[in-house]
C-alpha positions as CSV (number, residue, x, y, z in Angstrom):
1,M,17.7,15.9,24.6
2,D,21.5,15.3,24.9
3,K,23.5,17.2,22.2
4,L,24.5,14.0,20.6
5,P,21.6,11.8,19.8
6,L,23.5,8.8,20.7
7,L,20.7,6.2,21.0
8,T,19.5,7.2,17.6
9,I,23.0,6.9,16.1
10,I,23.5,3.3,17.6
11,T,20.0,2.3,16.5
12,F,19.8,3.7,13.0
13,A,23.5,3.7,11.8
14,P,22.9,0.0,10.3
15,I,20.1,1.5,8.2
16,L,22.7,3.7,6.5
17,G,24.8,0.7,6.0
18,M,21.9,-1.1,4.3
19,I,21.4,1.9,1.9
20,A,25.1,1.9,1.1
21,I,25.2,-1.7,0.5
22,S,22.1,-1.7,-1.8
23,L,24.2,0.7,-4.0
24,I,27.2,-1.6,-4.2
25,P,27.4,-4.0,-7.2
26,K,26.9,-7.8,-6.0
27,E,30.0,-8.7,-7.6
28,K,32.2,-6.5,-5.3
29,K,31.9,-8.8,-2.3
30,N,34.7,-7.4,-0.1
31,A,33.3,-3.9,-0.5
32,I,30.0,-5.3,0.8
33,R,31.6,-7.0,3.7
34,W,33.5,-3.8,4.7
35,S,30.6,-1.7,4.3
36,A,28.5,-3.9,6.6
37,L,31.3,-3.7,9.2
38,L,31.7,-0.1,9.1
39,A,28.0,0.3,9.6
40,T,28.1,-1.6,12.9
41,L,31.0,0.3,14.3
42,P,28.9,3.5,15.2
43,S,26.8,1.2,17.4
44,L,29.9,-0.4,19.0
45,L,31.6,2.9,19.6
46,G,28.4,4.3,20.9
47,A,28.1,1.3,23.4
48,V,31.7,2.1,24.7
49,K,30.6,5.8,25.2
50,I,27.5,4.7,27.1
51,F,29.6,2.4,29.2
52,M,32.0,5.2,30.1
53,D,29.4,8.0,30.6
54,F,26.5,5.9,32.2
55,D,25.5,7.4,35.7
56,R,25.7,4.4,38.0
57,T,24.1,6.5,40.9
58,T,20.5,6.8,39.6
59,K,17.7,4.7,38.6
60,A,16.4,7.3,36.1
61,M,16.3,7.0,32.4
62,Q,19.5,8.3,30.7
63,F,20.5,9.6,27.2
64,I,16.9,10.4,26.7
65,E,15.8,11.6,23.4
66,G,12.3,13.0,22.8
67,P,9.5,12.7,23.4
68,L,8.9,13.8,19.8
69,N,5.4,13.6,18.4
70,W,5.3,11.0,15.8
71,I,1.7,10.1,15.4
72,P,-0.1,12.9,17.4
73,S,-3.7,11.8,16.9
74,F,-2.8,8.6,18.8
75,N,-0.3,10.1,21.2
76,I,2.6,7.9,19.7
77,Q,6.0,9.5,20.2
78,Y,9.6,9.0,19.1
79,H,11.0,8.6,22.8
80,L,14.4,6.8,23.6
81,G,16.2,6.2,26.7
82,I,18.0,3.5,28.7
83,D,18.4,2.6,32.4
84,G,20.2,0.0,34.4
85,I,17.7,-2.7,33.1
86,S,18.5,-2.0,29.4
87,V,22.0,-0.7,29.4
88,T,23.9,-4.1,29.4
89,M,21.6,-5.3,26.6
90,V,22.5,-2.4,24.5
91,I,26.2,-3.0,25.0
92,L,25.8,-6.7,24.3
93,T,23.8,-6.0,21.2
94,A,26.5,-3.7,19.8
95,L,29.3,-6.2,20.7
96,I,27.6,-9.3,19.4
97,S,26.5,-7.6,16.1
98,T,30.0,-6.5,15.2
99,I,31.4,-9.9,16.0
100,C,28.7,-11.6,13.9
101,I,29.6,-9.5,10.9
102,I,33.2,-10.6,11.0
103,A,32.1,-14.2,11.6
104,S,30.0,-13.9,8.5
105,W,33.0,-13.1,6.4
106,N,32.8,-16.4,4.6
107,I,29.2,-16.2,3.5
108,E,29.2,-16.3,-0.4
109,K,25.5,-17.2,-1.2
110,Q,23.6,-13.8,-2.0
111,L,26.0,-11.9,0.1
112,K,24.5,-8.5,-0.6
113,G,21.0,-9.6,0.6
114,Y,22.4,-11.4,3.7
115,F,24.2,-8.2,5.1
116,I,21.2,-5.9,4.2
117,L,18.9,-8.2,6.4
118,F,21.5,-8.5,9.1
119,L,21.8,-4.8,9.5
120,L,18.1,-4.4,9.6
121,L,17.9,-7.1,12.3
122,E,20.6,-5.1,14.3
123,T,18.4,-2.0,14.0
124,G,15.4,-3.9,15.3
125,M,17.4,-5.5,18.3
126,M,18.8,-2.3,19.4
127,G,15.5,-0.3,19.2
128,T,13.8,-2.9,21.3
129,F,16.3,-2.2,24.2
130,V,16.1,1.7,23.8
131,A,12.6,2.4,23.2
132,I,10.5,4.1,25.8
133,D,7.3,4.3,23.9
134,F,5.4,0.9,24.0
135,F,4.2,1.3,20.4
136,L,7.8,2.2,19.1
137,F,9.0,-0.8,21.2
138,F,6.5,-3.0,19.4
139,I,7.5,-1.8,15.9
140,F,11.2,-2.7,16.8
141,W,10.1,-6.0,18.0
142,E,8.3,-6.8,15.0
143,L,11.1,-5.4,12.8
144,M,13.3,-8.3,14.0
145,L,10.9,-11.0,12.7
146,L,11.2,-10.4,9.0
147,P,15.0,-10.5,8.6
148,M,15.4,-13.3,11.1
149,Y,12.8,-15.4,9.0
150,F,14.8,-14.8,5.8
151,L,18.2,-15.2,7.2
152,I,17.3,-18.7,8.6
153,G,15.1,-19.6,5.5
154,I,17.7,-18.7,2.9
155,W,21.0,-19.2,4.4
156,G,20.1,-22.1,6.7
157,G,20.6,-25.8,6.5
158,P,18.8,-28.6,4.7
159,R,15.4,-28.0,6.8
160,R,15.8,-24.2,6.9
161,E,12.3,-23.6,5.5
162,Y,10.7,-25.7,8.2
163,A,12.7,-23.9,11.0
164,A,12.2,-20.4,9.5
165,I,8.3,-21.0,9.4
166,K,8.2,-22.5,12.9
167,F,10.2,-19.6,14.2
168,F,7.9,-17.1,12.4
169,L,4.6,-18.7,13.7
170,Y,5.7,-18.9,17.2
171,T,7.0,-15.4,17.3
172,M,4.0,-14.1,15.6
173,A,1.7,-15.7,18.1
174,G,3.6,-14.0,20.9
175,S,3.5,-10.7,19.1
176,V,-0.4,-11.0,18.8
177,L,-0.7,-11.3,22.4
178,I,1.7,-8.4,23.2
179,L,-0.2,-6.2,20.7
180,L,-3.5,-6.9,22.4
181,V,-2.2,-6.0,25.8
182,M,-0.6,-2.9,24.3
183,L,-4.0,-1.7,23.0
184,A,-5.8,-2.6,26.2
185,L,-3.3,-0.5,28.2
186,Y,-3.6,2.4,25.7
187,F,-7.3,2.5,25.7
188,Y,-7.9,2.0,29.5
189,S,-4.9,4.1,30.8
190,D,-5.3,7.7,31.8
191,G,-4.7,10.0,29.0
192,H,-4.4,7.1,26.4
193,T,-0.6,6.8,26.5
194,F,2.0,4.4,25.2
195,N,4.6,6.0,27.2
196,M,6.1,3.1,29.2
197,I,7.1,5.4,32.1
198,A,3.7,7.0,32.3
199,L,2.1,3.4,32.4
200,Q,4.4,2.6,35.3
201,D,3.9,5.8,37.3
202,Q,0.1,6.5,36.9
203,S,-2.7,4.5,38.5
204,L,-4.0,1.8,36.3
205,H,-6.7,0.8,38.7
206,Q,-9.6,2.5,36.9
207,G,-12.3,1.2,34.8
208,P,-11.7,-2.3,33.4
209,L,-8.1,-2.2,34.9
210,S,-9.6,-2.3,38.4
211,S,-10.6,-5.8,37.7
212,H,-8.0,-8.2,39.1
213,T,-9.1,-10.9,36.5
214,F,-8.7,-8.4,33.7
215,R,-5.2,-7.4,34.9
216,M,-4.2,-11.0,35.3
217,A,-5.3,-11.7,31.6
218,L,-3.1,-8.6,30.5
219,W,-0.2,-10.1,32.5
220,W,-0.6,-13.6,31.0
221,G,-0.7,-12.0,27.5
222,L,2.5,-10.3,28.2
223,F,4.1,-13.3,29.9
224,I,3.3,-15.8,27.2
225,G,4.4,-13.3,24.5
226,F,7.7,-12.8,26.1
227,A,8.0,-16.4,27.3
228,I,8.1,-17.6,23.6
229,K,11.1,-15.6,22.9
230,V,13.1,-16.7,26.0
231,P,11.9,-19.5,25.4
232,V,10.1,-20.8,28.5
233,F,9.0,-24.4,28.7
234,P,6.6,-25.4,26.9
235,F,7.0,-22.7,24.3
236,H,10.7,-23.6,23.5
237,T,10.3,-26.3,20.6
238,W,11.0,-23.6,17.9
239,L,14.6,-23.0,19.3
240,P,16.5,-26.3,18.7
241,D,15.3,-26.2,15.0
242,A,16.0,-22.5,14.4
243,H,19.6,-23.0,15.9
244,V,20.4,-26.1,14.1
245,E,19.3,-24.7,10.7
246,A,20.6,-21.2,11.1
247,P,23.9,-20.1,9.8
248,T,26.6,-19.6,12.5
249,A,26.4,-16.0,13.0
250,I,22.6,-16.1,13.1
251,S,22.8,-18.8,15.7
252,V,24.9,-16.5,17.8
253,I,22.5,-13.5,17.5
254,L,19.6,-15.8,18.3
255,A,21.2,-17.1,21.5
256,G,23.2,-14.0,22.4
257,V,20.7,-11.4,22.0
258,L,17.2,-12.4,21.0
259,L,16.5,-14.7,23.9
260,K,17.3,-11.9,26.3
261,M,14.5,-9.8,24.7
262,G,12.0,-12.2,26.5
263,T,13.4,-11.8,30.0
264,Y,13.9,-8.1,29.3
265,G,10.2,-7.8,28.5
266,F,9.2,-9.5,31.7
267,L,11.2,-6.9,33.7
268,R,10.1,-3.8,31.7
269,F,6.4,-4.8,31.4
270,N,5.3,-7.6,33.7
271,Y,7.3,-6.2,36.6
272,Q,6.9,-2.5,36.1
273,I,3.5,-2.1,34.7
274,L,1.6,-4.9,36.5
275,P,3.6,-5.5,39.7
276,D,0.7,-6.6,41.7
277,I,0.0,-9.6,39.4
278,T,3.8,-10.3,39.2
279,V,3.8,-10.8,42.9
280,D,0.8,-13.0,42.8
281,M,2.4,-15.1,40.1
282,I,5.9,-15.3,41.2
283,Q,5.8,-18.9,42.3
284,V,4.9,-19.8,38.7
285,I,7.9,-17.9,37.3
286,A,10.1,-19.8,39.8
287,V,8.8,-23.2,38.9
288,L,9.0,-22.6,35.2
289,G,12.6,-21.3,35.7
290,V,13.6,-24.7,37.6
291,I,11.8,-26.7,34.9
292,N,13.8,-24.9,32.2
293,I,17.0,-25.4,34.0
294,I,16.6,-29.3,34.5
295,Y,14.7,-30.1,31.4
296,G,17.1,-28.2,29.2
297,A,20.1,-29.9,30.9
298,L,18.7,-33.4,30.3
299,C,17.7,-32.6,26.7
300,A,21.3,-31.3,26.2
301,M,22.8,-34.4,27.6
302,A,20.8,-36.5,25.1
303,Q,22.0,-34.8,21.9
304,T,24.4,-36.0,19.3
305,D,24.2,-32.9,17.3
306,F,26.8,-30.3,18.5
307,K,24.6,-27.4,17.8
308,K,21.5,-28.7,19.2
309,L,23.3,-29.6,22.5
310,I,24.4,-25.9,22.8
311,A,20.8,-24.9,21.9
312,Y,19.3,-26.9,24.7
313,S,22.0,-25.6,27.0
314,S,20.6,-22.2,26.3
315,V,17.1,-23.2,27.4
316,S,18.7,-24.4,30.7
317,H,20.8,-21.4,31.2
318,M,17.9,-19.0,30.7
319,G,16.1,-20.8,33.3
320,F,18.6,-19.4,35.9
321,V,17.4,-15.9,34.8
322,L,13.8,-16.8,35.6
323,L,14.7,-18.2,39.0
324,G,16.7,-15.1,39.9
325,M,13.9,-12.8,38.8
326,A,11.5,-14.8,41.0
327,S,13.6,-14.6,44.1
328,F,12.6,-10.9,45.0
329,T,16.1,-10.4,46.5
330,S,18.8,-8.1,45.4
331,E,21.3,-10.8,44.8
332,G,18.9,-12.7,42.7
333,L,17.7,-10.0,40.5
334,N,21.1,-8.6,39.9
335,G,22.3,-12.1,39.2
336,A,19.5,-12.6,36.8
337,V,20.3,-9.6,34.6
338,L,24.1,-10.3,34.9
339,Q,23.4,-13.8,33.8
340,M,21.6,-12.4,30.7
341,F,24.8,-10.6,29.9
342,N,27.2,-13.4,30.7
343,H,25.1,-16.1,28.8
344,G,25.1,-13.8,25.8
345,T,29.0,-13.8,25.7
346,I,29.4,-17.4,26.7
347,T,26.9,-19.0,24.3
348,A,28.3,-16.7,21.5
349,Q,31.5,-18.3,21.9
350,L,30.0,-21.8,21.9
351,F,28.0,-21.2,18.7
352,L,31.2,-19.7,16.9
353,I,33.1,-22.8,18.2
354,V,30.6,-25.1,16.5
355,G,30.6,-22.9,13.4
356,I,34.4,-23.3,12.9
357,I,34.4,-27.0,13.1
358,Y,31.3,-27.3,11.0
359,D,33.0,-25.2,8.2
360,R,35.8,-27.9,8.1
361,A,33.9,-31.2,8.7
362,H,30.6,-30.3,7.2
363,H,28.6,-32.2,10.0
364,R,27.9,-31.6,13.7
365,D,27.7,-35.3,14.8
366,I,29.5,-35.5,18.2
367,N,30.2,-39.1,17.9
368,G,31.8,-38.6,14.5
369,F,34.8,-36.6,15.8
370,G,37.6,-37.4,18.1
371,G,41.0,-36.2,19.0
372,L,40.6,-32.7,17.5
373,A,42.8,-31.3,20.2
374,T,45.9,-33.0,18.6
375,T,45.0,-31.7,15.1
376,M,43.7,-28.2,16.2
377,P,45.5,-27.4,19.5
378,R,44.8,-23.6,19.5
379,Y,41.1,-24.1,18.7
380,A,40.9,-26.7,21.6
381,V,42.2,-24.1,24.0
382,W,39.5,-21.6,23.0
383,T,36.9,-24.3,23.2
384,T,37.9,-25.3,26.6
385,L,37.6,-22.0,27.9
386,A,34.2,-21.5,26.6
387,F,33.1,-24.9,27.9
388,F,34.4,-24.2,31.4
389,A,32.7,-20.7,31.4
390,A,29.3,-22.5,30.5
391,I,29.9,-25.0,33.3
392,G,30.3,-22.0,35.8
393,L,33.8,-22.7,36.7
394,P,35.0,-20.2,39.4
395,G,37.1,-17.4,38.0
396,L,34.9,-17.2,34.9
397,S,31.9,-15.0,34.4
398,G,29.2,-17.7,34.5
399,F,30.1,-18.6,37.9
400,I,29.5,-15.1,39.3
401,S,26.0,-14.8,37.9
402,E,24.9,-18.3,39.0
403,V,26.2,-17.9,42.5
404,L,24.3,-14.5,42.9
405,I,21.1,-16.2,41.7
406,F,21.6,-19.1,44.0
407,L,22.4,-16.9,47.0
408,G,19.2,-14.8,46.2
409,S,16.8,-17.5,45.3
410,F,17.7,-19.7,48.3
411,K,16.2,-17.1,50.6
412,T,12.9,-17.2,48.9
413,W,12.7,-20.7,47.3
414,P,15.1,-23.0,49.2
415,W,13.7,-26.3,47.7
416,L,13.4,-25.1,44.2
417,T,16.9,-23.6,44.4
418,T,18.3,-27.0,45.8
419,I,16.8,-28.7,42.7
420,A,18.2,-26.1,40.5
421,V,21.8,-26.4,41.9
422,S,21.8,-29.9,41.0
423,S,21.9,-28.9,37.3
424,V,25.5,-27.8,37.9
425,V,26.3,-31.6,37.7
426,L,24.3,-32.1,34.7
427,T,25.9,-29.2,33.0
428,A,29.3,-30.4,33.8
429,G,28.3,-33.9,32.6
430,Y,27.2,-33.0,29.2
431,M,29.9,-30.4,28.5
432,L,32.8,-32.6,29.7
433,W,31.4,-35.6,27.9
434,T,31.2,-33.5,24.6
435,L,34.7,-32.3,25.3
436,Q,35.9,-35.8,25.7
437,R,34.2,-37.1,22.6
438,V,35.1,-34.4,20.3
439,Y,38.5,-33.2,21.3
440,L,40.2,-36.0,23.2
441,G,41.0,-39.6,22.3
442,K,42.3,-41.0,19.0
443,T,42.4,-38.6,16.1
444,Q,40.6,-40.0,13.1
445,E,42.6,-40.2,9.8
446,K,40.1,-38.0,7.9
447,Y,40.6,-35.0,10.4
448,K,44.5,-35.1,10.5
449,D,44.8,-32.3,7.9
450,F,42.3,-29.9,9.4
451,P,43.7,-26.4,9.7
452,D,43.8,-24.9,13.2
453,I,41.7,-21.9,13.9
454,T,42.3,-18.8,11.7
455,R,43.3,-15.3,12.8
456,R,39.7,-14.0,11.8
457,E,38.1,-16.9,13.8
458,A,40.3,-16.1,16.8
459,F,39.6,-12.4,16.5
460,C,35.8,-13.1,16.9
461,L,36.4,-15.2,20.1
462,L,39.0,-12.9,21.6
463,P,36.8,-10.0,22.9
464,L,34.1,-12.6,24.2
465,A,37.0,-14.5,26.1
466,V,38.4,-11.4,27.6
467,I,35.0,-10.3,29.0
468,V,34.3,-13.7,30.3
469,I,37.7,-13.7,32.2
470,I,37.5,-10.1,33.5
471,L,33.8,-10.5,34.8
472,G,34.9,-13.8,36.4
473,V,37.3,-12.0,38.7
474,W,35.9,-8.4,38.8
475,P,32.2,-8.2,37.8
476,R,31.7,-4.7,39.4
477,P,31.9,-2.8,36.1
478,I,28.6,-4.3,34.9
479,L,26.9,-4.9,38.2
480,S,27.4,-1.3,39.1
481,M,25.4,-0.3,36.0
482,M,22.3,-2.4,36.9
483,E,22.3,-2.4,40.6
484,V,20.4,0.9,41.3
485,S,17.7,0.3,38.9
486,L,17.1,-3.3,39.8
487,N,17.2,-2.5,43.6
488,A,14.6,0.2,42.9
489,L,12.5,-2.2,40.9
490,N,12.6,-4.7,43.7
491,Q,11.7,-2.2,46.2
492,S,8.6,-1.0,44.0
493,L,7.1,-4.4,44.6
494,V,7.0,-4.1,48.3
495,P,3.6,-2.4,48.5
496,Y,2.1,-5.3,46.6
497,G,3.2,-8.0,49.1
498,A,6.7,-8.8,48.0
499,H,9.4,-9.4,50.8
500,V,12.6,-8.1,49.4
501,A,16.2,-7.7,50.7
502,S,18.0,-4.5,50.7
503,G,21.1,-3.8,48.8
504,L,23.4,-6.0,46.8
505,G,26.5,-5.6,49.0
506,F,28.8,-6.8,46.3
């Protein structure tokens, strides 16, 4: 174990913040807000240290803590570590969580309870990406469910109860499938272990696991469980409702981090523990990815609710991740994980932008705006940058990840990739159309006195915008962290029939 239990600190520091906030009188709102921010800073500083100290030359787990016996009778251990598959998600989670605390500064309703639940949610998200023990992973996975349910159900919009219950039921259904697979792997694996590394390395072709049909059932259980979180069509219907009703910061967390847990689950479990079935089912993943891309873009184009448009754009952009994962090429797989990170930073900006105008207008009807660029010129500049990043404009981060995915997937799925590329036009269509309707044209009288973006709001957008610009011209700092692990993952699929390319060469 490292001298400094860094992963434990970044995971559980928010819990200490929860305890501190619980002791502060609810009338002292500024003390609660600052305590919540201070509770997220250890995670952010820890993520910076991880970025600086991460060994980019190895596929092995790093910053390992444990294994420490937690429940010895069932071989359940406290075991943490990160590799190239999870490191960017850890950094993204820490960054987005800190920004969302600042974005929540204007929350007034039951402020104490809001920040307590938010910090609990952050621990659940971070723990999901650092856990090596499957049982511990599942605990963190489920830990996210409760705070998110209440954050939507109490602080959300007019239909918040419906959206919260729908989110809860969909996610719980997926969790049940994951739990069943976890138990099957535990009871039928050698040594009855929950250790995810051991489950990858040892032979699982003994007893019931020697049955291809049984392994296929396990694969589908994991796939559907994680697909609900992505969300993959047709399990996506909970997402627009949850986004529309959730408060701004929770929408940012939902799109920026939670959706990525599904695709992370695919890579960590379906690809690494059941690689032979993954190879057999790769065409299914590719087709579902293209459906997500086109269907999400068409749905986004049809929306008049600003927030729902961004929600459906997330469905579309997560489809690119699936397509890249299904390419079995170094370019495609690295592009997919880079897209997970880039989408997190871009969509966070988009939801923050929607929240800013909603705080002033108290509605999100796209057709009800017009000419805001005249009234709020600085806000319009931030919006334009985020919109062009979502479109995939060259020079911004979204372009790099999408091009890598197209380069990789065209080698494997030329026709599906051709269909997917057409979504670039659709994305440009609904984004530019929205930009025109909301920000250009004649300014309506009732919006002429709207204040421009505040320093706090700009401060939330600034780090995200800087990352989008830097990675748009120099993506190497992030790609170098994931490349070795993802190329090794790709090569591990070769014995099961996958035809993979060697090296990213970027």
